[in-house]
N, C-alpha and C positions, 0 to 999 in steps of 0.2 A: 539530443536527449532533452525531453521537456523537464521543466522545473518540478512538476508534480511527480513524475516518474523518479526523478533524481532524489527527491525528499524521501519517498517510500523506500527506495533501494538503500540509501545511506542509513536511514533509521533501522531498517531490518538487519543490515550487515553489522551494525553496532550492537544489536541485541543478541544475536546468535553466536554459537561457538564455531560453526562452520560457515563463514561468510561466502565461501566459494559456491555453496549450494543455493544461494539466494538468487532467484530469477524474477525479474519484474517485466511485465509486458503491458503495453498501453494500446488499447483498441479505441479508436476515435470514430464515433458516429456523428450523425447530424446534430442531435441534441444532447448526446451523452458521451462521456469518456469513461471507459472501463479500465481500471488498473488491476491487473492480476498479479498477486504476489505468491510465489511458490518458495517454500522452505523445506528443509529436512523434516519429515513427519515427527521425528522425536523432539524437534525444537519448536513445534507449532505453538505450544503454550507460552513460550518466551515472547513471541510476536503478538499474541493476542493479549497477554497480560492478565492479572488477577481480575476476575469478573469482567473481562473484556475492555479494561480501561485503556490500554495502549491502542488497540484496534479502534476504539471509539474516538480517541484523541486524533489519530491519523485521519479518520473519516471526517471529523469536524474540520480539520485543517484543509483537507482536500476540497470539501464542499465550499469553504470560504474562498479558496483559490479558483474554483470553478465558477463562482459568481462573477469574477472579473471577466471570464471568457463568455459568460452567458450560457454555459453548459452545465449539466448535472454530472457530478463525478461519483463513480461507484468503485469502492475498493473491495475486491474479492480475494480472500485469503484461501489458497488452495493447498491441498496436501501433495 
């Protein structure tokens, strides 16, 4: 498991009430890494945060980690 996927999964599991329903998938392309986060639709707001602050913080962290690998990292939060 990559460090980026691990950070997203650990963070999401700590925020929601049903950590069993958290799924993180990593899709790696040539120039981009897409990390898909799926949570229970009722708990979507907990992962996004007020005004998107938690999601924005995760995206900032992932983009900084992506610079080390020279790839663009995209976090998609799915229902």
